[in-house]
N, C-alpha and C positions, 0 to 999 in steps of 0.2 A: 504494500500500500504506500502510495506517495504522500509525503508530508504536505499539509496545506501550505500554500504560498505565503511567504513573508515579504514585506515591502522591500527589504534590502537584498533579497536573493540575487538580483541582477546587478547590484552595485559592486563595482570593482574593489571598493574599500570596505566591504562588509567585514565584520569582525572575524567571521569563520574563514574568510579567504585570506585576510592579512595575518591572522594567527590561527592556523588550522588546528592546532592542538587544543584550542579553546573549546571546541565542541565536546570533547570527552570530559572536560571539567564542568561545563555548564549543565550537561545532562545528569549530573549527580543530584540535582534538586528537581524532584518531580512534582512536588506540591504546587498547586496553582497559586498565583498571586493575583491581586486585584488593584486597579487604579482607575482614575478618571482620565480619559484621553481619546485621541482620534484613532481611527482604524483604517486599514487598507486590506482588502481581501478578507475582511472579518477578523483581522488580528491587529494587535497594537501597532500604532504608528504615531509616536510622540505623545506621551502623557501630558496632562496639564502640569505646568511647572510654575514655581514662585521663586522670587529672589531671596537669597540668604547670604550671610557672611561667607559661606562655603562655596557659593556659586548657585546656579539655578537648581532647585530641588523638586523632585517628583516624589510624591508620597504613594506608597503601595501598602497593601495589607495582605495578611494570610487568610482573610475572610472578606466577604462582600458587604460588611457593615458600614464602611466609610468612616468609622471611628478612628482610623489611623491617619487622618489628615486634620489640620486645624479647622475648627468650625468656621472661622472667619475667612478661610480661603475658598472662594466661590469659583465654580467653573460650570459652563454650560455643556461640557463634554460628558458623554455617557460613561457609565461604569463598564470597565473592560476586564475580562478574565485573560490572563496571560501566563506564560511560562518564564522561568528564570532566564532561559536562553533568549527568548524574545526581548525581555527587558534589557539584558546586557548588550545584545546586538543593537537595539534602538539607542541606548545610552551612549554607546561607543561613537555613533555617528552624530547624534544630536547633543551630546556633551552636557550631562546634568548629573547631579548627585542622586543616588537611589537611597531612599529611606523606607524601610519596611517596618511597620508597626512601631514607629518612632525611633528605630535603630538605624543609624547610618550604616549602609552595607558596602556601597562602592561609589567612589567619587570619580566618575568619568570626566568631569569638568577639569580635574587636574591633569588628565591624560590628553586634553585637547591638542596641545602642542605635539605630543607623540603621534596622535592620530594624523595630524597634518603632515608631519615629516614622513611618516610611512606612506600616506596617500600620495604625496608628491614624488616619493621614490618610485612607488608602483606605477605611476603615470609617466615617469621619465622626466618630470618637470625639474626636480632637484634630486638627482640620484645620490644615494648614500653608499658608502663603502659597505660591502656585504657584512662585515663584522659589526658595523654600527646598526644596520637594519636588524640583524639577529639580536643584538643587545636590546634594542627597543621592543622587539616582539617578545623577548624574554621578560622585560619589565611589565608589559601588559599581561602576559600569561601569569606571572607571579602575583600581580594584583588581583586577577580573576580567581586564582586558586585561594587566596586569602579571603576574598569576598564570598566565594562559594562555600567555604568552610564555615564562615561566620553565619551565613544564611542557613546552612544545614543545621547548625546548632540552634539557631533562633527558631526556625520552623519546627524543629523537633521539640523545643521547649513550649511552643505555642500550641501544638497539636494535642 
């Protein structure tokens, strides 16, 4: 059975293309997440975000209650069920902080410069030495491993 389409499947700078080993890491969390946001092909495409001292923040929850975002943060976007892999792939490109049930999980905002350098290298706009590209991919992978482990522990504690 083919997986449903995700908006960044055809993007050359999609997380799973830039850091292929990320797929095995992200698939370690199977519990659904919820957020308010847009969709493409019926799947998450950019959650609602709000400004913070850490960068743009998107709030997610391990349930569909909506109690995991500040009451004063309003959005007209619908509630969307998503996977951790979808969330990370979306955050990689759209560059925001992922907060799940009030717990900061992954700050893709801080990786925005890394994303740009790897995308520019991939597109041949500003090529990187192979060793530097590998180092940057390793930095992203390490951050995803840490975030996935934190999320696994958190979702286990919530369930």
